[in-house]
GUFI-858018 format. One record per atom (N, C-alpha, C): residue in one letter; x, y, z. Coordinates in steps of 0.1 Angstrom, whole numbers, padded with zeros to 4 digits, always signed. Layout:
! residues N
aXYZ;...
This chain:
! residues 301
x+0216-0062+0317;x+0202-0066+0313;x+0197-0058+0301;x+0193-0066+0291;x+0188-0059+0279;x+0175-0051+0282;x+0174-0039+0277;x+0162-0031+0279;x+0151-0036+0271;x+0139-0034+0276;x+0127-0039+0268;x+0125-0030+0256;x+0119-0036+0246;x+0117-0029+0233;x+0104-0021+0234;x+0105-0009+0228;x+0093+0000+0228;x+0090+0005+0214;x+0078+0006+0210;x+0074+0012+0198;x+0064+0023+0201;x+0067+0035+0197;x+0058+0047+0198;x+0050+0048+0185;x+0036+0047+0187;x+0028+0047+0175;x+0020+0060+0173;x+0025+0068+0164;x+0020+0082+0162;x+0009+0081+0151;x-0003+0087+0155;x-0014+0087+0145;x-0021+0100+0146;x-0023+0106+0134;x-0031+0119+0134;x-0046+0117+0135;x-0051+0105+0135;x-0065+0102+0136;x-0069+0101+0151;x-0082+0101+0154;x-0086+0100+0168;x-0083+0087+0175;x-0081+0076+0167;x-0078+0063+0173;x-0067+0056+0165;x-0058+0050+0172;x-0048+0041+0166;x-0054+0028+0161;x-0049+0023+0151;x-0054+0010+0145;x-0052-0002+0153;x-0062-0009+0158;x-0060-0021+0165;x-0051-0031+0157;x-0053-0032+0144;x-0046-0041+0135;x-0031-0038+0137;x-0027-0025+0136;x-0013-0022+0137;x-0007-0025+0151;x-0015-0023+0161;x-0011-0026+0175;x-0008-0041+0176;x-0018-0049+0171;x-0016-0064+0171;x-0003-0068+0164;x-0001-0062+0152;x+0010-0065+0144;x+0024-0062+0151;x+0024-0050+0157;x+0036-0046+0164;x+0039-0056+0176;x+0029-0060+0183;x+0031-0069+0194;x+0036-0082+0189;x+0030-0087+0178;x+0034-0100+0173;x+0048-0100+0166;x+0052-0088+0162;x+0066-0087+0157;x+0077-0087+0167;x+0073-0086+0180;x+0083-0087+0191;x+0085-0075+0199;x+0078-0064+0197;x+0079-0053+0206;x+0072-0056+0220;x+0080-0052+0230;x+0075-0055+0244;x+0064-0045+0249;x+0067-0032+0245;x+0058-0022+0250;x+0053-0014+0238;x+0040-0011+0237;x+0034-0003+0226;x+0028+0009+0233;x+0031+0021+0228;x+0026+0033+0233;x+0019+0041+0222;x+0005+0041+0222;x-0002+0048+0211;x-0004+0063+0214;x-0003+0071+0204;x-0006+0085+0205;x-0016+0089+0194;x-0027+0095+0198;x-0037+0098+0188;x-0038+0113+0186;x-0044+0118+0175;x-0045+0132+0172;x-0032+0139+0171;x-0022+0133+0166;x-0008+0139+0166;x-0007+0148+0154;x-0004+0161+0156;x-0002+0170+0145;x+0012+0170+0141;x+0014+0174+0128;x+0028+0173+0122;x+0038+0181+0130;x+0033+0193+0136;x+0043+0201+0143;x+0047+0196+0157;x+0040+0185+0161;x+0044+0178+0173;x+0054+0167+0172;x+0056+0162+0159;x+0063+0150+0157;x+0078+0152+0161;x+0084+0163+0158;x+0098+0166+0161;x+0101+0164+0176;x+0092+0171+0184;x+0094+0170+0198;x+0092+0156+0204;x+0082+0149+0199;x+0079+0136+0204;x+0090+0126+0200;x+0096+0128+0188;x+0107+0120+0184;x+0119+0122+0193;x+0122+0134+0196;x+0134+0137+0205;x+0132+0132+0219;x+0119+0133+0224;x+0116+0128+0237;x+0119+0113+0237;x+0116+0106+0226;x+0117+0092+0225;x+0132+0087+0225;x+0140+0095+0218;x+0154+0091+0216;x+0164+0094+0227;x+0162+0105+0234;x+0172+0109+0244;x+0170+0103+0257;x+0160+0095+0259;x+0157+0089+0273;x+0163+0075+0275;x+0168+0069+0264;x+0172+0055+0265;x+0187+0052+0264;x+0195+0062+0260;x+0209+0059+0258;x+0211+0052+0244;x+0224+0052+0240;x+0227+0046+0227;x+0223+0031+0226;x+0223+0023+0236;x+0219+0009+0235;x+0204+0008+0235;x+0197+0017+0242;x+0183+0017+0243;x+0176+0021+0230;x+0182+0030+0222;x+0176+0034+0210;x+0175+0023+0200;x+0184+0013+0201;x+0183+0002+0192;x+0171-0007+0195;x+0165-0005+0207;x+0153-0013+0211;x+0141-0004+0210;x+0142+0007+0203;x+0131+0017+0202;x+0127+0019+0188;x+0114+0020+0185;x+0109+0023+0171;x+0098+0033+0171;x+0095+0038+0160;x+0083+0047+0158;x+0075+0042+0146;x+0062+0041+0148;x+0053+0037+0137;x+0044+0049+0134;x+0042+0052+0122;x+0033+0063+0118;x+0021+0057+0110;x+0009+0060+0115;x-0003+0056+0109;x-0011+0067+0103;x-0024+0067+0105;x-0033+0077+0099;x-0039+0072+0086;x-0044+0081+0078;x-0051+0078+0065;x-0045+0086+0054;x-0038+0097+0057;x-0033+0106+0047;x-0018+0102+0043;x-0016+0097+0031;x-0003+0092+0027;x+0007+0103+0027;x+0004+0115+0022;x+0013+0126+0021;x+0017+0130+0035;x+0008+0131+0044;x+0011+0135+0058;x+0020+0124+0065;x+0017+0112+0062;x+0025+0101+0068;x+0040+0103+0063;x+0042+0106+0051;x+0056+0108+0046;x+0062+0120+0052;x+0054+0131+0054;x+0059+0143+0060;x+0063+0140+0075;x+0055+0132+0082;x+0058+0128+0095;x+0071+0120+0096;x+0072+0110+0087;x+0084+0102+0086;x+0097+0111+0084;x+0096+0121+0075;x+0107+0130+0072;x+0110+0138+0084;x+0100+0142+0092;x+0102+0150+0104;x+0109+0142+0114;x+0105+0129+0116;x+0112+0120+0125;x+0127+0120+0122;x+0129+0118+0109;x+0143+0116+0105;x+0151+0129+0108;x+0145+0141+0106;x+0152+0153+0108;x+0155+0155+0123;x+0147+0149+0132;x+0148+0151+0146;x+0159+0142+0152;x+0164+0132+0145;x+0174+0123+0150;x+0188+0131+0153;x+0194+0127+0163;x+0207+0133+0167;x+0217+0121+0169;x+0225+0117+0159;x+0233+0105+0161;x+0242+0107+0173;x+0244+0096+0181;x+0240+0082+0179;x+0226+0079+0184;x+0218+0090+0187;x+0205+0088+0192;x+0195+0088+0180;x+0194+0076+0174;x+0186+0074+0162;x+0178+0061+0163;x+0165+0062+0160;x+0156+0050+0160;x+0150+0048+0147;x+0146+0035+0144;x+0139+0032+0132;x+0125+0037+0131;x+0120+0040+0119;x+0107+0046+0117;x+0100+0038+0106;x+0088+0034+0108;x+0080+0028+0097;x+0067+0036+0095;x+0064+0040+0083;x+0052+0047+0079;x+0043+0037+0072;x+0031+0035+0076;x+0021+0026+0069;x+0007+0031+0072;x+0003+0042+0067;x-0010+0048+0070;x-0021+0039+0064;x-0031+0036+0073;x-0042+0027+0070;x-0037+0014+0064;x-0025+0010+0066;x-0020-0002+0060;x-0018-0001+0045;x-0019+0011+0040;x-0019+0013+0026;x-0006+0010+0019;x+0005+0013+0026;x+0018+0010+0019;x+0020-0005+0018;x+0018-0012+0029;x+0020-0027+0028;x+0010-0034+0019;x-0003-0029+0020;x-0013-0035+0011;x-0010-0033-0003;x-0007-0020-0007;x-0005-0017-0021;x+0008-0024-0026;x+0018-0025-0017;x+0030-0032-0021;x+0028-0046-0024;x+0020-0053-0015;x+0016-0067-0017;x+0008-0069-0030;x-0001-0060-0032;x-0010-0061-0044;x-0002-0060-0057;x+0007-0050-0058;x+0014-0048-0070;x+0024-0059-0072;x+0031-0064-0061;x+0040-0074-0062;x+0034-0087-0067;x+0022-0090-0062;x+0015-0103-0066;x+0011-0102-0081;x+0006-0090-0085;x+0002-0089-0099;x+0014-0090-0108;x+0025-0083-0103;x+0038-0084-0111;x+0042-0098-0113;x+0041-0106-0102;x+0046-0120-0102;x+0038-0128-0113;x+0025-0126-0113;x+0016-0134-0122;x+0018-0128-0137;x+0020-0116-0138;x+0023-0110-0151;x+0035-0116-0158;x+0046-0118-0150;x+0058-0124-0155;x+0056-0139-0158;x+0049-0146-0148;x+0048-0160-0149;x+0039-0164-0160;x+0027-0157-0162;x+0017-0161-0171;x+0019-0155-0185;x+0025-0143-0185;x+0025-0136-0198;x+0039-0131-0202;x+0049-0133-0194;x+0063-0130-0197;x+0065-0115-0199;x+0057-0107-0191;x+0057-0092-0193;x+0062-0086-0180;x+0067-0074-0181;x+0071-0065-0170;x+0060-0054-0168;x+0060-0048-0156;x+0051-0037-0154;x+0053-0026-0164;x+0066-0023-0168;x+0069-0013-0177;x+0063-0015-0191;x+0058-0027-0194;x+0052-0030-0207;x+0037-0028-0207;x+0032-0023-0196;x+0017-0024-0194;x+0010-0011-0191;x-0003-0010-0195;x-0012+0000-0191;x-0020-0005-0179;x-0020+0003-0168;x-0027-0002-0156;x-0037+0009-0152;x-0049+0004-0147;x-0059+0013-0142;x-0062+0008-0127;x-0064+0019-0119;x-0066+0016-0105;x-0080+0021-0101;x-0090+0012-0100;x-0103+0015-0096;x-0103+0017-0080;x-0110+0028-0076;x-0108+0032-0062;x-0095+0039-0060;x-0090+0045-0071;x-0077+0050-0071;x-0074+0063-0063;x-0084+0069-0057;x-0082+0081-0050;x-0082+0079-0034;x-0085+0066-0030;x-0083+0062-0016;x-0069+0059-0013;x-0066+0057+0000;x-0052+0055+0004;x-0045+0043-0003;x-0052+0032-0003;x-0046+0020-0010;x-0045+0022-0025;x-0055+0029-0030;x-0054+0031-0045;x-0043+0040-0049;x-0041+0051-0041;x-0031+0061-0045;x-0017+0054-0043;x-0015+0047-0032;x-0002+0040-0030;x+0000+0030-0041;x-0010+0022-0045;x-0009+0013-0056;x-0005+0020-0069;x-0011+0031-0072;x-0008+0038-0084;x+0006+0043-0084;x+0011+0049-0072;x+0024+0054-0071;x+0035+0043-0073;x+0033+0031-0067;x+0042+0020-0068;x+0042+0015-0082;x+0031+0013-0088;x+0030+0008-0102;x+0037+0018-0112;x+0034+0031-0110;x+0040+0041-0119;x+0055+0041-0118;x+0060+0041-0105;x+0074+0041-0103;x+0081+0029-0109;x+0073+0018-0109;x+0079+0005-0115;x+0078+0005-0130;x+0072+0016-0136;x+0072+0017-0151;x+0059+0016-0158;x+0048+0012-0151;x+0035+0010-0157;x+0029+0024-0160;x+0022+0024-0172;x+0014+0036-0175;x+0001+0035-0167;x+0000+0043-0157;x-0010+0041-0146;x-0019+0053-0145;x-0032+0049-0144;x-0043+0059-0142;x-0050+0056-0129;x-0052+0067-0121;x-0061+0066-0109;x-0075+0069-0113;x-0085+0060-0109;x-0099+0062-0113;x-0107+0065-0101;x-0114+0077-0101;x-0123+0080-0091;x-0137+0076-0096;x-0146+0073-0087;x-0160+0068-0092;x-0169+0080-0095;x-0165+0092-0091;x-0174+0103-0094;x-0168+0115-0101;x-0156+0119-0096;x-0150+0132-0100;x-0137+0131-0107;x-0136+0136-0119;x-0123+0136-0127;x-0114+0146-0120;x-0119+0157-0114;x-0111+0167-0107;x-0104+0161-0095;x-0111+0152-0088;x-0104+0146-0076;x-0093+0137-0081;x-0095+0129-0092;x-0085+0120-0097;x-0073+0128-0102;x-0076+0139-0110;x-0065+0147-0115;x-0057+0154-0104;x-0064+0159-0094;x-0057+0165-0083;x-0048+0155-0075;x-0053+0143-0073;x-0045+0133-0066;x-0032+0129-0075;x-0035+0127-0088;x-0023+0124-0097;x-0013+0135-0096;x-0017+0148-0097;x-0008+0159-0097;x+0000+0160-0084;x-0007+0158-0073;x+0000+0159-0060;x+0010+0148-0058;x+0007+0136-0062;x+0017+0125-0059;x+0027+0124-0070;x+0024+0129-0082;x+0035+0131-0092;x+0046+0141-0087;x+0041+0151-0081;x+0050+0161-0075;x+0058+0156-0064;x+0052+0148-0055;x+0059+0143-0043;x+0069+0132-0047;x+0066+0124-0056;x+0074+0112-0058;x+0080+0110-0072;x+0078+0120-0081;x+0084+0119-0094;x+0078+0108-0103;x+0066+0104-0100;x+0059+0094-0108;x+0051+0101-0119;x+0044+0093-0127;x+0037+0099-0139;x+0023+0094-0139;x+0015+0096-0129;x+0002+0092-0128;x-0008+0100-0136;x-0018+0094-0142;x-0029+0101-0148;x-0041+0100-0139;x-0051+0107-0142;x-0064+0107-0135;x-0076+0107-0144;x-0086+0099-0140;x-0099+0100-0147;x-0110+0095-0138;x-0122+0093-0143;x-0133+0089-0135;x-0141+0078-0143;x-0149+0071-0135;x-0158+0061-0141;x-0171+0060-0133;x-0180+0068-0137;x-0193+0069-0129;x-0204+0060-0135;x-0201+0053-0146;x-0211+0044-0152;x-0204+0031-0157;x-0213+0021-0160;x-0208+0009-0165;x-0201+0011-0179;x-0206+0021-0186;x-0199+0024-0199;x-0185+0030-0197;x-0184+0038-0187;x-0171+0044-0184;x-0161+0033-0180;x-0166+0024-0172;x-0157+0013-0167;x-0153+0004-0179;x-0162+0001-0188;x-0160-0007-0199;x-0149-0001-0209;x-0150+0012-0210;x-0141+0019-0219;x-0127+0018-0213;x-0125+0020-0200;x-0112+0019-0194;x-0107+0005-0194;x-0115-0005-0191;x-0111-0019-0191;x-0107-0024-0205;x-0113-0019-0215;x-0110-0023-0229;x-0095-0021-0232;x-0088-0011-0227;x-0075-0008-0230;x-0065-0012-0219;x-0069-0019-0209;x-0060-0021-0197;x-0053-0035-0199;x-0041-0035-0196;x-0033-0048-0194;x-0035-0053-0180;x-0036-0043-0170;x-0036-0046-0156;x-0048-0038-0150;x-0056-0045-0142;x-0066-0039-0134;x-0063-0041-0119;x-0062-0030-0112;x-0061-0030-0097;x-0074-0025-0092;x-0080-0033-0083;x-0093-0029-0077;x-0091-0027-0062;x-0091-0014-0058;x-0088-0010-0044;x-0100-0002-0038;x-0112-0004-0044;x-0123+0004-0039;x-0128-0001-0025;x-0138+0006-0020;x-0144+0003-0007;x-0149-0011-0006;x-0147-0017+0006;x-0151-0031+0008;x-0166-0033+0006;x-0170-0044+0001;x-0184-0048+0000;x-0191-0042-0012;x-0183-0036-0022;x-0189-0031-0034;x-0183-0038-0046;x-0192-0043-0055;x-0187-0049-0067;x-0184-0037-0077;x-0172-0036-0081;x-0168-0025-0090;x-0169-0030-0105;x-0165-0042-0108;x-0164-0047-0122;x-0173-0059-0123;x-0183-0058-0130;x-0192-0070-0133;x-0187-0078-0144;x-0193-0090-0146;x-0190-0098-0157;x-0192-0091-0171;x-0202-0083-0172;x-0205-0076-0184;x-0194-0066-0187;x-0189-0059-0177;x-0178-0050-0180;x-0165-0058-0184;x-0162-0069-0177;x-0150-0076-0180;x-0151-0082-0194;x-0163-0084-0199;x-0164-0089-0213;x-0158-0079-0223;x-0157-0067-0219;x-0151-0057-0228;x-0136-0056-0228;x-0130-0064-0219;x-0115-0064-0219;x-0109-0071-0231;x-0100-0065-0237;x-0094-0071-0250;x-0080-0075-0248;x-0073-0068-0239;x-0058-0070-0237;x-0054-0073-0223;x-0064-0076-0214;x-0062-0078-0200;x-0053-0090-0197;x-0044-0088-0189;x-0035-0099-0185;x-0037-0103-0170;x-0037-0094-0161;x-0039-0097-0147;x-0048-0086-0140;x-0057-0091-0132;x-0065-0083-0124;x-0064-0086-0109;x-0062-0077-0101;x-0060-0079-0086;x-0070-0071-0078;x-0076-0078-0068;x-0087-0072-0060;x-0083-0073-0045;x-0085-0062-0038;x-0081-0063-0023;x-0094-0063-0015;x-0106-0064-0021;x-0118-0064-0013;x-0122-0078-0009;x-0122-0081+0004;x-0124-0094+0009;x-0139-0095+0015;x-0147-0085+0013;x-0160-0085+0019;x-0170-0086+0007;x-0179-0097+0008;x-0189-0098-0003;x-0198-0086-0005;x-0202-0083-0017;x-0197-0089-0029;x-0183-0084-0032;x-0174-0092-0038;x-0160-0089-0040;x-0160-0079-0052;x-0149-0072-0053;x-0147-0060-0062;x-0148-0064-0076;x-0143-0076-0080;x-0142-0080-0094;x-0149-0093-0095;x-0160-0094-0102;x-0168-0106-0104;x-0159-0117-0110;x-0160-0129-0103;x-0153-0140-0108;x-0139-0143-0102;x-0134-0133-0095;x-0121-0136-0087;x-0125-0141-0074;x-0119-0152-0070;x-0121-0158-0056;x-0111-0153-0047;x-0114-0153-0034;x-0105-0147-0024;x-0091-0153-0024;x-0089-0166-0026;x-0076-0172-0026;x-0069-0173-0039;x-0075-0168-0050;x-0069-0169-0063;x-0056-0163-0064;x-0046-0170-0070;x-0033-0164-0072;x-0029-0169-0086;x-0034-0162-0096;x-0031-0166-0110;x-0042-0175-0116;x-0054-0176-0110;x-0064-0184-0116;x-0070-0177-0128;x-0075-0185-0138;x-0081-0179-0149;x-0093-0169-0146;x-0093-0158-0152;x-0104-0148-0150;x-0115-0152-0160;x-0125-0159-0155;x-0135-0166-0163;x-0144-0156-0171;x-0146-0144-0166;x-0155-0135-0173;x-0148-0126-0183;x-0135-0127-0184;x-0128-0119-0194;x-0126-0128-0206;x-0138-0130-0213;x-0138-0140-0224;x-0131-0135-0236;x-0129-0122-0237;x-0123-0117-0249;x-0108-0114-0247;x-0103-0118-0235;x-0089-0116-0232;x-0083-0130-0227;x-0081-0139-0237;x-0076-0152-0233;x-0063-0151-0225;x-0063-0159-0215;x-0051-0160-0206;x-0051-0150-0194;x-0061-0142-0194;x-0062-0132-0182;x-0064-0140-0169;x-0057-0136-0159;x-0058-0142-0146;x-0061-0133-0135;x-0065-0138-0124;x-0069-0130-0112;x-0061-0132-0100;x-0060-0122-0091;x-0054-0123-0078;x-0064-0118-0068;x-0067-0127-0058;x-0078-0124-0049;x-0073-0117-0036;x-0082-0113-0028;x-0079-0105-0017;x-0071-0112-0006;x-0075-0125-0004;x-0067-0132+0007;x-0053-0136+0002;x-0051-0138-0011;x-0038-0140-0016;x-0029-0127-0013;x-0035-0116-0016;x-0028-0103-0013;x-0026-0101+0002;x-0037-0104+0009;x-0036-0102+0024;x-0026-0110+0030;x-0024-0122+0026;x-0013-0131+0031;x+0000-0125+0030;x+0003-0119+0018;x+0016-0113+0016;x+0017-0100+0024;x+0006-0092+0025;x+0006-0080+0032;x+0009-0082+0047;x+0003-0093+0053;x+0006-0097+0067;x+0020-0100+0069;x+0026-0109+0060;x+0040-0112+0061;x+0049-0100+0060;x+0045-0091+0051;x+0053-0079+0048;x+0054-0070+0060;x+0042-0067+0066;x+0042-0058+0077;x+0050-0064+0089;x+0048-0077+0091;x+0055-0084+0101;x+0070-0083+0099;x+0075-0085+0087;x+0089-0085+0085;x+0095-0071+0086;x+0087-0061+0082;x+0092-0047+0083;x+0093-0043+0098;x+0083-0046+0106;x+0083-0043+0120;x+0095-0050+0127;x+0096-0063+0123;x+0107-0071+0130;x+0121-0066+0126;x+0122-0061+0114;x+0135-0055+0110;x+0139-0043+0118;x+0130-0036+0123;x+0133-0024+0132;x+0140-0029+0145;x+0137-0041+0149;x+0143-0046+0161;x+0157-0053+0159;x+0159-0057+0146;x+0171-0065+0143;x+0182-0057+0137;x+0179-0044+0133;x+0189-0037+0126;x+0199-0030+0135;x+0212-0028+0131;x+0222-0021+0139;x+0222-0006+0135;x+0216-0003+0123;x+0215+0011+0118;x+0200+0014+0117;x+0197+0027+0119;x+0182+0031+0119;x+0177+0029+0105;x+0164+0025+0104;x+0157+0023+0091;x+0146+0033+0090;x+0144+0039+0078;x+0133+0048+0076;x+0125+0042+0064;x+0114+0035+0068;x+0107+0026+0059;x+0094+0032+0054;x+0092+0032+0041;x+0079+0036+0035;x+0075+0026+0024;x+0066+0031+0015;x+0061+0022+0004;x+0072+0016-0005;x+0083+0023-0007;x+0093+0018-0015;x+0100+0006-0009;x+0103+0007+0004;x+0109-0004+0011;x+0099-0016+0012;x+0086-0013+0013;x+0076-0023+0014;x+0075-0031+0001;x+0076-0024-0010;x+0075-0030-0023;x+0087-0039-0026;x+0099-0034-0022;x+0111-0042-0024;x+0110-0055-0015;x+0105-0054-0003;x+0104-0066+0006;x+0093-0075+0000;x+0082-0070-0005;x+0072-0078-0010;x+0077-0086-0022;x+0085-0080-0030;x+0092-0088-0042;x+0100-0099-0036;x+0108-0096-0026;x+0116-0107-0020;x+0108-0118-0014;x+0097-0115-0008;x+0088-0125-0002;x+0082-0134-0013;x+0080-0129-0024;x+0073-0136-0035;x+0084-0143-0044;
């Protein structure tokens, strides 16, 4: 009789994400076990408790999901899980803190698709700015875009030091080449938009970051993507379901197009589902992070 599938959901925050719990169930896991307030120094022991109790056949029906909000901590937890494996007792692990890895992967992949289709350009040809760039989705977006070749800047809404510190930390971790700056006024935003080929908007939900007046300053803009699905949307003029629709307020950047939050969200949903499902279907353990998410998002598109 085949053993039931189990996913152990490790989260350093006080609560596990209901979204992730639902996604894991819908991907086919039979049993979901949430763990909250998990410290990094506990991950090794929890992993070995999970792998040694099921036998070689049972570990193929076992997975670990890492949540939280801190991207660096999630990667450290994933690495610790990997170090705790003792072949043939190995299980698959997926890190997706705050859904940031899958959301960012979907956003960059959607923008990349429209960049190629509408402008015949690659990410490596472009200057990209990430508004809301010091939050989890913003940082992940910046890292993915930078590793794909885009000249990428993380934008904080208040502090240049915060942006520079984030850029420095994740450049060190992943070998990317992020820059950091801030935009505390409409004039700051206009200055950044004027030289951007790509705009990623990953700021807090329900806040309009870029108005029509700011978009009027765009001169070379090709694609803008927004992940905010709560009115007012992050970029004025982009509709929720837009996937390459003309960006009507970028009047000085002919051909500029927008990607809306529901278009990104649809890909993010499929992406997380496929990654979770792959953990049940593989014969060899998988260790999945934002890089795997971006590769899969490209496949889906």
